[in-house]
N, C-alpha and C positions, 0 to 999 in steps of 0.2 A: 698537400691538400690545401685548396684555396678557401680561406675563411672570409666571409663577408662581414661588413660592419652592421651590427644589429640596430634595429630601430627601437630606442628605449621607450618604455611605456610612459605615458603621461601620468600625472598624479604627484603624490608627495615624493620628496627627495628620498632615495633609498637609504635606509639605515645601515651603518657600518660599525662593526665591533672594533674595539681597540686593536685587535690583531689584524683585521682587514685594513684599517687606517695605516698601520705600520707597513703592511705589504704595499699599499698604494704609495706611501712615502718613499720606500726603497725603489719601487718601479719608476717613480718620477726622477730619482737620482740617476737611474740608468738612462732615462730620456735626456737629462741635462748633459750627460757625458756621452751622448750617442756618437758612434764612429761616423766617419765621412760617408761610407757606403750607405749607411742607414738614411742619412739626410739626402743623399743623391737619389735614392729610390723614391723618396717622397716628392722631390723636385720633378723627377721624370714623370711620376704619376699625375702630378698637377698639369703637365703639358701633354698628356697622352691623347686628349680629345682632338679630333682632326681640326677643329676650329681654332686650336691654340697655336697654329703655325705662325701667325702674325706676331704673337708674343714671343715665341721661341727665337724668331729671326732678328728681333730688335735687342741689341746688347744692353741698352739702357733699361728697357722694361724688364728684360730677363734678370739683370743684376738686382734691380729693385724688388722684383717678385721673390727672388731667392732670399734676400735679406728679410723681407716681410715674413716669409714662412718660418725662417729661423727664429726671429724675435717672438713670433706668436707661440711657437713651440716652447721656447725658453720661459715665457711668461706662464704658460700652463703648468710646466714642470715645477717652477719655483713656487707657485701658489700651492701645489699639492705637497711640496716638501714642508712648507710652513704650516699649512692647514689641510692636511690630507683628508679627502672625503667631503670637503665642503665645496659649495658652488664657487667656481673661479670667476672673479670680476672680469668683465669684458675688457679687451685691449685692442687697440687699432694702431699699428705702426705707421709712421708718416710715409714710409715707402709704399705701403698698401694704398694710402690715399692718393699718392702721386700716380701709381699705376691705374687706379680707378679713374682719375681725372683724364689721363691719356686715352684710356679705352672709351670713355664717354665721348671724347672728341672724335674717335674713330667709329663711333656707333656700335661698339662691340662689348658693352658692359656685361653681357651674359657670360663672357669668358671668365669673369671674376668668380661666378657661382659654379661654373663647370670645374674650374681649377680647384676651388676650395673643397668641394665635395670629393673630388678625385684624390686630392692630397689627404683628406680626412680618412678615406678608405685605406690608403696606403699606410698611414700612420697607425691605423687600427691593426693591420697585419703585423706590424712591428711590435705593437703593444701586446698582442696575443702571445708572441714568442717570449716576451719578458714575463708575462703573467704565468705561463706554464713553467718557467724556470724558478719562480718565486715560491710556489707551493704545489704539492701533490694532493692536498686535501680538497675533495670535490666541493664541499660546502663553502670553504674559504674562497676557492677559485670562482664559484658561481657568484658570490657576493662581490668579490673584487671586480669581476668583469661587469656586473650590473652597475656598480658605482662609477667605474671608469667610462662606460658607454654613455651614461647619463651626463657625466661631467664634460666629456668631449663634445657630445652633440649640442648641449646647451651653450658651451663656450663658442663653438663655431657659429651656432645660430645667432647668438648675441652679436658676434662680429659682423655677420651678414646684415643684421638690422641696422647697425651703425653705418655700414657701407651704403645701404639703401637710402638712409636719411641723408648721408653726405652727397650721394649722386643727385638726389632730388634738389638739394640746396645748390650744388655746383651747376646743375643744368640751368637753374633760374638765374644764377649769377652770370653764366656765360651768355645768356640771351641779352643781358644788359651791357655786356662788355664790348665796346667798339673794337678792341683789339681782336676779338674773335672774328668779327666781320672781315677784317683784313686777312686773317689766316684762312678764312673760308674762301675768300676771293683767290688767294694764292693757290689753295688746294684745287679750286675749280680749274684754274689755268693748268696746273700740273696734271690733272686728270683728263685734260683734253676737252674741257667744256668750252662752249662758245662764249667769248667775252668781247666787249667793245674795247679795242686796244687803247684808244685815246682816253676813254673814261676810266678804264682800269689803271692806266698810268697815273692819272690825276689822283685817284683814290689811294694808290700806293705811295705816291710821291717818288716814283722811280720809273724811268722810261723803259718800256718794254720793247720798243723798236730799235734795238741796238744789240751788239754782241754781248754775251754774258758769261761770267764765271759763276759757279754756284758752289756752296760748301755746306756741309752739315757739321756743326760743332756740338760736341756732347761731352758728358762726364758720367762715369759709371760709379762714382763714389756716393755714399749715402748722404753727405752734407754738401751737395753741390750748391754753389752760389752763382746767381745770375751774373754778378759782377765779373766772375772769372770767365764765363762764356763770352761776355761782352768785351773783355780784354783781348781774348783770342780773335774775336771779330774785328776789333780795331787793328790788330796786327795783320790780319788778312787784307784789310783795306789799304794799309800802308804798303804792303808788299806789292800791290798792283799799281801804285802811283796814281790812283784815281780817288776822287773825293766822294763820289756818289755811291750809295749802297742802299740795300733793302734788307732789313733784319726782321724775322718773324719768330716769336717764341713758340716753338712747336710743343714743348711740354716743360716740366719743371727742370729738366736737365739737358735740354736740346734747343739749339738755335738753328734756324735755316737762314742762310745769308746769300745774297746775290750782289755782285759788283760788275761794273762794265768790263767787257772782255776784249777790248781793243789791244791791250798790252798783256803779255804773258805774266803770270805770277812768279815772283822771285821766291822759289820754294826754299832755297837755302836761308834767305833772310827770315822767311816765315818759320822754318824749323827752329832757328835760334830764338825767336821771340816766344814761341809756344813752349819751349823748354822752361821758361820762367813761370809757367802756369801749370804746376804739376797736376796730373789727373785729367786735364782737359785734352781732348783729342779732336782732330779735324780731318774730314774727308772732302776732297775736292773733285767736282765733276769736270768733264771735258767741256771746253768752250764752244758756244754756238750762237748764231744770230737770231734776233727776233723772238716772237712768242715761242716758237718751237725750240729755239736754243735755250730759252729760259726754262722750259719744261725739261728738255733732255739733259741739260747740265745738272739740274736738281736730281733727276732720277739716277744719273750716273753717280752722284755723290752719295745717294742713299744705298746704291748697290755696293759702293766702296765700303761704307760703314758696315753693311751686313756681312760682307765677305770677311772683314776684319773680326767681326763678332763670331762668325762661324768658325774661323781658324784660331780664335783666341789669340790674335796677334797683338804684341805689345807696341807696335808702331804708333807714333803719336801724330804724324802728319803724313797723309798718303793721298795721292791723286789717282783718279780712275785709270789714267794712262799707265801708272805704275803696276796696277793689278788687273789690267784688262784680260790678259791670258789666264791668270789665276782665277778670275771670276768665272770664266768658262769652265775651267778644269774642275772647280770645286762645287759646281751645281749639284753633283752627286758626291757627297763627301766620302762615302764608303768606297765608291769606284776610284776616287782620287787617291785614297789611302792605299788601295791595292796597287794602283799604277806606280806610286812612289816606291812602295816596298819591292815590287817586282823589278823596277828599273834600277834602283840604287842598291838593293841588297844591304849588306852590312854598312855601307856608307850612310844609309838613312839614319843610323843611330850613332854614327861616329862623331867626334868633336866638331863643333860648329866651324872651327877654323879650317878644317879640311874641306868641308862642303863649300864654304864661302870662297876659298881659294879656287876651287875648280869652277864654280859658277862665274866668278870674275874672269878667269882664264878663258872660258868659252865665250863670254860676252865680249871679250877683246879680240875675238877671231882667232883664238889659240896663240896669241902673241904673248909670250911669257914676260918679255921686258915691259910691255905696256901694262900687263896685269900686275906685275910687281910694283910698278909706279903707282897704280891706282890703289893698291893695298898698303902702300907705304912700307914695303918690306924688301929685303934683298932678293935678287933674282934666284940665287942658289937656294935660299930658304924656301922660296915658292916652288922651285922644282922638286925639292924633297917632299913637300906637302902634296904636290900633284902626283908624284909617284906613289905615295902611300894611299891617296884617295883612289887611284886607279886599281891598286891591288884589292881594294874592298868592293869594287864593282863586280856584279855577277857576269858581265859580258865586257869584252874589250871596248874602250871608249871610242876608238875609231870606227866601230861598227854601229854606234848607237848615240852619236853626239846630240842629235836633236831631242831625243827622248830624255837623255840625261839632263840636258839643260832645262827642259820643261819641268822635270821632276824636282830638280834643285830649286828652281824658281818658286814652285808651289810650296815646298818645304821651308823656303826662306822666310815666308810670311807667318809661319806658325810659331808658337812659343818654343817648340823643340828646335826650330831653326832661327833663333833670335838673331836679329841683324846686328 
């Protein structure tokens, strides 16, 4: 039976007997120790509205939004453990403010309120289950639900009031911030707006009429420091042997960077440098000339970032060329999962070493000696792994090489297929 969140009546705070306060305290302890599936259901509910797609596809915003929801829930639960039945003081996690600031930039602040109310309704469903386990007494249950409904509604409402005031203040600050003007100019270029190239180049301090590399640098940790993102940007600039660059702060945890694209990026050097900045990740777009190259390189970098987020890939430095095929394959994640399972069978869940060996073998044109050299392993060891991998395939490899290679490549970018 689907139970909806009630609208609490206005007026005095509902009185609660010592017994009901004790039930509320015990219920709050359940919330504080909620299982992962419980929390996942609330997260998914907050993203259920069709307008939330842009949030769900951005791994930085998604991570921050999840953390904010967790911290808000913990605050409410702890308050009701310490002072059950009393109004809960409002609380606003810094992650929620970071998400609000980014959605303000995107002109989508309504998503905050859609998500909050949807998550509230999902949390109420879970709370109903807890309440019915705590007592069978109808009067106790009625009082418990009345107090909880009022508590949750006013707690969420107070948070929305804080967000509204923050957004108003932030909007006024952004209007005065010259950095926002530069970001808006870059956004206009990326979105295909008409710009005067020479004038825009002067405003940005970066020549648009040249080949470009572009990168998105971000971190999904809660304590992201701009200095770490700038360290990664400096490593990117050094890896291309060019001094000129353009950096734009996209949000509290993301930098957009462009560098001249006449020379290829030394990705090995970049990988080594980025390893020294734990948590920071970098997606590189394909190079292209002029304003269209500036735009296309950035969009490719964004696509790379979103594919990594969609696949929950642990890779730290990835170029669009690395995942161009996977980006196409995973536009429909469920269809991709079915393709991988159908093509690889038991090999899809076999040890990573077996899948990696077969993928490299196929990438080397089925040359075992070359594959062994690339994997830094003995040829006989590789042959044993290949034999075992082929035993796990549902169809003979010689009849299905292209599909097997594609499925292995797709799986190679997920956490299940860690590189």
